[in-house]
VOKOL-800990 format. One record per residue (C-alpha): x, y, z. Coordinates in pm, whole numbers, plus 50000, padded with zeros to 5 digits. Layout:
BEGIN
XYZ;...
This chain:
BEGIN
652218138791166;654068118591425;652158085491357;653738087590985;657138097891120;657078066091317;655868045491064;658698059890826;661228050991078;660058015091118;660178009590762;663958025690731;665248014191066;668718009390917;668778043590777;667828058091101;670408038991291;673028051891059;671918085691092;671738084391483;675468074991488;676588099391237;677428125391470;679888102091649;681348094091316;681818132091249;683208137991578;685828110991545;686798123991207;687468160191340;689398141791645;691628121591389;692358154491183;693228174391499;695758146391622;697448144891269;697818182991260;699118183291624;701418151891568;700028138791879;701018103192034;697738086691868;698908099291531;702378086491595;701068053391725;698758041891456;698938067691187;695918085591057;694818053290862;695078033191131;692848055391355;690218058091093;690198022291031;689818017791440;687158045991470;685288026191149;685487993091319;683878008391630;681158029291464;679818008291153;678557979991382;676248001591563;674058003691234;672907966191319;672337974191710;668597972791665;668577936991497;671587919591669;672407938392001;674457912492141;676587907591839;677227942791781;678177947792157;680607917892129;682327931491820;682557968391988;684107954792307;686377931092128;687797959391897;688097981892182;689857954492383;692197952092092;692807989492096;693857984892472;696067955492403;697937978392132;698028006392366;696238030992125;694968065192281;691118063292378;689088079892058;685428094592052;684698064891889;684878047192188;681528058992281;680308033092077;680618008792378;677878028092560;675668028392277;676137989592199;675837986992605;672268006092584;671397981292290;671867955192500;670287963892817;667167977892607;666557946692380;668047917792567;666907896192878;668377910293215;671147882293234;672637896292889;672297931093026;674207923793331;676687906893142;677377935092903;677347960393203;680007936893380;682127938593029;681687976793018;682857981093363;685657958493293;687027976693017;686558011093174;688697998593477;691567984293225;691508020293067;691778035893384;694498016693535;696558025393263;695918061993236;696118070393589;697138041393789;697478060394121;694188072694133;692248044593926;690138035294195;688418068794248;688358076893878;686718045093815;683908050594052;683078082993920;683378071393562;681108041893636;678358065093670;678028068393319;677908031593254;675458028293506;673098055393393;673258042093041;672548004293144;669608017893374;668228036093082;668258006592869;666707984993133;663838013693156;663598012692803;663347974892778;660737973793042;658338002592884;658797983592556;657647952792700;654817967492856;653487986892553;653677951292371;651907937792611;649217963792611;649027961292195;648537924492233;645927924292478;644127950292290;644287928291971;643397899392158;640457916392291;639467929691943;639697894191780;637547881192086;634907910692046;634747902791646;634327865791720;631597871091975;630037892691706;630117866391447;629117841591678;625907864491781;625327871191430;625377834791345;622937824791630;620717853991546;620337840691187;619847804791275;616957816891509;615387839791270;615627812091006;614137785091240;611277808291344;610637817690963;610727780790875;608067771991153;605767800391056;606027797290708;606087759290685;603017757190897;600827783490777;601397776090402;600567738890444;597357748990620;596697772190316;597417747090078;595197720190235;592507747390241;592807757889876;592797718989766;589607712689954;588127748089832;589037733889474;586887700589504;584237716889688;583777746489449;581197732589226;579177709789478;579397727289795;579967765489770;579457772790128;582217747990232;584547763589955;583497797090098;584547787090440;587947773290314;588647805490139;587917824790463;590397799690659;593087807190396;592427842490419;592807842490802;595837818790797;597477842990547;596887871590774;598417851791085;601407841490869;602017877990771;601507887991134;604087867591269;606757872991005;606247909491054;606457904191433;609827885891348;611567907691094;609877939791145;612017952591450;615267950791177;613357976690968;612818003291223;614188035691149;616728051891402;614838073891641;611478061091569;609268047991849;609168010391837;606247995491723;604097973291946;604227938891866;602117907891977;603847885092246;605727851692101;603087822092130;603247795792424;601757769092582;598667790892633;598137792792242;598357757592194;594437753192184;594257779091909;596927761691711;595067728691722;591827744591653;593557759691335;594747723591243;591357710091304;589917734491068;592237725990802;591047691490795;593197672591015;591207658191315;593267662791628;592867653891978;594637674192266;595307664892622;597167677692892;598017656793195;600027663493543;600047693793746;600447723393535;603557742493570;604757777493481;607247778293215;609747804593098;608417823492789;611617807692568;610697773892687;606777777892619;608087791192267;609887760292172;607097737992298;604677758392055;606877756091753;607987720091824;604077709591826;603487732591529;606067718091335;605097681191383;601387689391308;602987704991007;604617674190882;601517656090940;599557679990727;601977676090453;602897638090447;599947623190625;597627620090334;593917618790352;591767603490644;594937610790874;594047615691259;596287633791497;597097634291881;598827657192073;599717647192446;601207668992676;602547656193029;603977676093302;606257653093508;608587656893769;611377683093640;610527678693283;607687681093043;606917653992765;605307659392430;603787630092217;602747640291875;601527609891671;599387604491376;598107575591177;598587585990834;601287574790575;604037600390667;606337572990794;606907562990420;607527599790312;611287604290230;611057640990317;610197633890672;613977623690759;615707647890518;614047683290582;614577709690829;611547705491046;613217676691259;616787696991304;614827725891403;612877705991670;615847690391785;617727722391787;614867739091988;614977710692271;618637710192282;618387747292369;616787736692715;618757703192749;615957683692594;615487654792339;613777644992039;612977611691919;611167606891590;610367573491441;607537555291229;604817539491466;604277502991475;600917502091346;601247529091078;602017566291102;604547587291298;605227594491627;607507624191771;608417619192124;609867655292318;611277654192654;612277691292789;613497698293146;611607726893321;612977757993389;616497751593239;618037781893086;618807783792693;
């Protein structure tokens, strides 16, 4: 309820400001009426219309004190000064000076607040010196307490409002940064899953296509070879399903259900199995390791495995019949170097430079500060050279 009330007051600020000064306007009307009936000095000086006009000139500008506090205070102070020059009696409407002073202190800088307070004190001094010149000093000191109290209240309201605005701004900025971080994390996770799925699907499907073509050719002439090819297709398909399940299965877990056990991500130790799978698919591949073996982080091992997998997948797809491949892994000082080369016709295939495979390899290497060079070999074929620093965090 209070929240709706505050929202309504913000939408109708002018109406609220007019309602807050309406008691002062009513008090001024009653006072002017009393002056008129009693025939007092004020009524004789300016007449009832003059007193009503003076009261209106002091009260009406207060409606705009929220949006234009300095201008409203200047108008009210000027009208009060004219009233003093014309020697018109003090009216209840002169309280508008204090209201306008509060508006300046609560919404302007300290410099303007000090200036408005000095003007209000000077006006009070002029009025007291005219009314009671003998005791003007003591009366001015006692009456200044009201002006100082209003001024301090305005300064406190200003400080409080700025503090709340600062809190709201920091909360909004923190919420915006949180949303940005969430979007960045989601985009990075989508990219990672897409990269993993591409590597898994492209490699395994390429092996299955090669085996299926071989089984088709050998079906009539060599049924045993065709049977072995079909068995390789079945094993490769199961492996692909298992890897895809490992990647996206966690996203489908029911809330509160125990997490399913998944196999660890492949690494350097599984490169031998990968090479054997490629050989079984019909691509003769030599795998050599040189240098002193080093322990690599799991993420870096996965990057090495996927890069080798993607490079051999490209050879399977684009190398052509009779292609041979070589995989060389060298442990150096502070880095690991991979050389995946073949003697096929993949260098002339236009898709080699336009697909997502090379992009994925470069992204994986770049995550660990590495680089990828992919280019045709001088004697034919294609070569991919990868250098990754050892032990660099992603």
